[in-house]
C-alpha positions in Angstrom: 82.3 -86.0 -149.4 78.5 -86.0 -148.9 76.9 -82.4 -147.7 75.2 -84.5 -144.7 78.2 -85.8 -144.1 79.9 -82.2 -143.9 76.9 -80.7 -142.4 77.9 -83.2 -139.4 81.5 -83.2 -139.0 81.4 -79.1 -139.2 78.7 -79.4 -136.4 81.2 -82.2 -134.1 84.3 -79.4 -135.4 82.0 -76.4 -133.6 80.8 -78.1 -130.8 84.2 -79.2 -129.6 86.4 -76.7 -130.8 86.3 -74.3 -127.5 88.1 -77.6 -125.9 91.2 -76.4 -126.7 91.7 -73.7 -124.6 92.3 -76.0 -122.1 95.7 -76.1 -122.8 97.4 -73.3 -121.1 99.6 -71.8 -124.1 96.8 -71.4 -126.1 94.4 -69.5 -124.4 97.1 -67.1 -122.6 98.8 -66.2 -125.9 95.5 -65.7 -127.7 92.2 -65.5 -125.2 93.9 -63.6 -122.2 90.3 -63.0 -121.0 89.3 -66.1 -121.2 92.9 -67.1 -119.4 91.8 -65.0 -116.6 94.6 -62.4 -117.3 93.7 -59.2 -115.6 95.1 -56.1 -113.6 98.6 -56.7 -113.6 99.2 -55.5 -109.7 96.2 -58.1 -108.6 95.6 -61.7 -108.8 92.3 -63.5 -108.5 92.2 -66.5 -106.3 89.3 -68.8 -107.3 88.0 -72.3 -106.2 86.0 -75.3 -107.7 84.0 -77.6 -107.0 81.7 -76.7 -103.9 80.3 -75.8 -101.6 81.3 -78.8 -99.3 80.2 -78.6 -95.5 83.4 -80.9 -94.5 86.1 -78.5 -96.3 84.9 -74.9 -97.3 84.0 -74.1 -93.9 87.8 -74.4 -93.3 88.6 -71.9 -96.6 86.4 -69.3 -95.0 87.9 -69.2 -92.1 91.2 -69.1 -93.5 89.8 -66.4 -95.7 88.3 -64.3 -93.4 91.0 -64.5 -91.2 93.8 -63.2 -93.6 90.7 -60.6 -94.8 90.8 -62.0 -97.9 87.7 -62.4 -100.6 87.5 -64.8 -103.4 85.7 -66.5 -105.9 84.4 -69.8 -105.7 82.8 -71.4 -108.7 79.9 -73.7 -107.4 78.0 -77.0 -108.8 74.5 -76.5 -109.0 74.2 -80.2 -107.3 76.4 -79.4 -104.2 74.4 -76.0 -103.6 71.1 -77.9 -103.2 72.6 -80.4 -100.7 74.0 -76.9 -98.8 72.2 -73.7 -99.3 72.7 -72.8 -96.0 76.9 -73.0 -97.1 76.1 -71.4 -100.0 74.4 -68.5 -98.4 77.7 -68.3 -95.7 80.0 -68.2 -98.6 78.0 -64.9 -100.2 77.7 -62.8 -96.5 81.5 -63.3 -95.9 81.8 -61.0 -99.0 83.3 -63.8 -101.4 81.6 -64.0 -105.3 79.6 -66.7 -106.4 80.0 -68.1 -109.5 78.8 -71.2 -111.7 81.0 -74.7 -112.3 77.6 -76.4 -113.6 74.9 -78.5 -112.5 77.3 -81.5 -112.0 80.9 -82.5 -112.3 80.6 -84.0 -115.8 82.6 -83.3 -119.3 80.2 -80.5 -120.8 81.0 -82.3 -124.1 78.8 -85.2 -123.6 75.7 -83.3 -123.9 74.2 -81.4 -126.6 72.4 -77.7 -126.6 69.5 -78.2 -124.6 70.5 -80.1 -121.8 73.4 -77.9 -121.4 71.4 -74.7 -121.5 69.2 -76.6 -119.0 71.3 -77.9 -116.6 73.2 -74.4 -116.5 69.6 -72.4 -115.9 68.9 -75.0 -113.6 72.4 -74.2 -111.3 71.9 -70.5 -111.6 68.6 -70.2 -110.2 69.2 -73.2 -107.6 72.6 -70.9 -106.7 70.6 -67.5 -107.0 67.9 -68.6 -104.2 70.5 -69.9 -101.8 72.8 -66.8 -101.9 70.4 -64.1 -103.9 73.5 -63.2 -106.1 73.3 -64.1 -109.7 76.4 -66.1 -111.1 78.3 -63.8 -113.5 81.5 -66.2 -114.3 81.3 -69.5 -115.6 84.2 -72.3 -115.3 83.3 -75.9 -117.1 83.9 -78.6 -115.7 87.8 -79.8 -116.2 88.1 -76.5 -117.4 86.7 -77.8 -121.1 84.0 -75.7 -122.9 82.0 -76.2 -125.8 80.1 -74.6 -128.3 77.0 -75.5 -126.6 78.1 -74.1 -123.5 79.7 -70.9 -124.6 76.4 -70.5 -126.1 74.3 -71.3 -123.3 76.5 -69.1 -121.3 75.9 -66.0 -123.2 72.4 -66.2 -123.8 72.5 -66.4 -119.5 74.9 -63.6 -119.2 77.5 -65.3 -118.0 81.4 -64.7 -118.4 83.3 -67.9 -119.5 86.8 -67.9 -117.5 89.5 -70.4 -117.0 92.9 -69.7 -114.9 96.6 -69.0 -115.2 98.2 -71.2 -112.6 96.5 -73.9 -110.6 97.8 -76.2 -107.8 96.9 -79.9 -109.1 95.7 -80.0 -105.7 92.7 -82.7 -106.4 95.4 -85.6 -106.7 95.9 -87.9 -104.0 100.0 -87.6 -103.7 99.4 -83.8 -103.7 101.3 -82.0 -100.9 100.9 -78.4 -99.5 104.7 -78.1 -100.7 103.6 -79.4 -103.9 100.2 -77.6 -104.8 102.9 -74.0 -103.5 105.3 -74.9 -105.8 103.4 -75.3 -108.5 101.2 -72.2 -108.0 103.7 -69.8 -107.7 106.2 -71.7 -110.6 103.2 -69.7 -113.0 101.9 -67.0 -110.8 102.0 -63.7 -112.4 100.9 -60.3 -111.6 97.2 -60.2 -113.1 96.8 -63.9 -112.8 94.0 -66.0 -112.1 94.9 -69.3 -109.5 92.4 -72.4 -109.6 92.5 -74.2 -106.2 89.7 -76.9 -105.1 87.8 -76.3 -101.6 86.4 -79.8 -101.9 87.1 -82.8 -102.9 83.9 -84.0 -104.1 85.7 -84.3 -107.9 88.9 -85.4 -106.8 90.9 -87.9 -104.5 89.5 -88.0 -100.8 91.1 -85.6 -98.5 93.1 -83.7 -101.0 91.5 -80.3 -100.0 93.6 -80.5 -96.9 96.8 -79.8 -99.4 95.2 -76.2 -101.1 94.3 -75.5 -97.1 97.3 -75.7 -96.4 99.1 -74.1 -99.1 96.9 -70.9 -99.3 98.9 -69.1 -96.3 101.9 -69.5 -97.7 100.7 -68.5 -101.5 99.2 -65.4 -99.9 102.5 -64.7 -98.4 104.0 -65.1 -101.5 101.6 -62.7 -103.1 102.2 -60.1 -100.5 105.7 -60.3 -100.9 105.4 -60.1 -104.5 103.7 -56.8 -104.1 100.3 -58.3 -105.8 97.0 -57.8 -104.3 94.3 -60.9 -104.1 91.0 -61.2 -104.7 87.8 -62.2 -106.3 87.4 -61.8 -110.6 84.9 -58.8 -109.8 88.2 -56.6 -109.2 90.6 -58.4 -111.4 89.6 -56.2 -114.3 89.5 -59.1 -116.7 90.0 -58.3 -120.1 90.7 -54.5 -119.6 
C-alpha cells in the first residue's frame, strides 16, 4: 500500500476510533470514567438536548419539588434561542454542560470545524449562564478523534452514560422509560434522559418527565443519592 494511502487510512481510523465507546460494554469495561461511573453510593442524573422553553421548565419544577439537582447537556444553538432559560437552569443550582453546537454527529466534521463549533457553544453557554461548561457529551454519544482533541483544548471532560431510557422514540411511555433505566441502573451509574424533543419524536419528552418521579423513588429505595456529575466523583 502506498504511503499516502496508509497515511489517509490511519488518519481516518484515528478520527473514527473513539466512536466505538458508544458500545456500552466497551466503555463500561474499559473506559469507566468515560462511561460516567463514579461514587457507588451516588447516581448522576443528566439531561440532553435542551434548553427547550416548552419542556425544560416542567423538569425544573419537578426537580425543585424533589430537591434534586442534575447536569444539563445543552446545545449551543438552543441556548442562543433561549438564553433566559439557560440562566434559569443554572440559577436553580443545576450543572451546565455541553452537548455541541447543533445536534449533529461529530464524525461528519474535521478538526477545525469541530473546535470552532464547540468553542462557540461554550462561549454562548457561558454568556447566558455565567458558568463555563466542564463536561461534554457528543450528540448521539458518538465522539471523534477531532472532538476529543478539541474538548481537551477547551478544558472539557468527555462523558457518556451507563443507562438511558430510550425516551426519544414515539413509542416511549413512562413505564417503558422507567423500566429501561432501572434495568441497568447501579450505584455509581449515570442516567441519561432528555428534557427536550429537539432531536426526537415530537412530545417524547413527556415520557421522560413522567418517568422521573418513579426513577427517583427507586434510587431512594436503594439508598442511592442523586445529583449532578460534579458530585459524582467520576474517575475518582
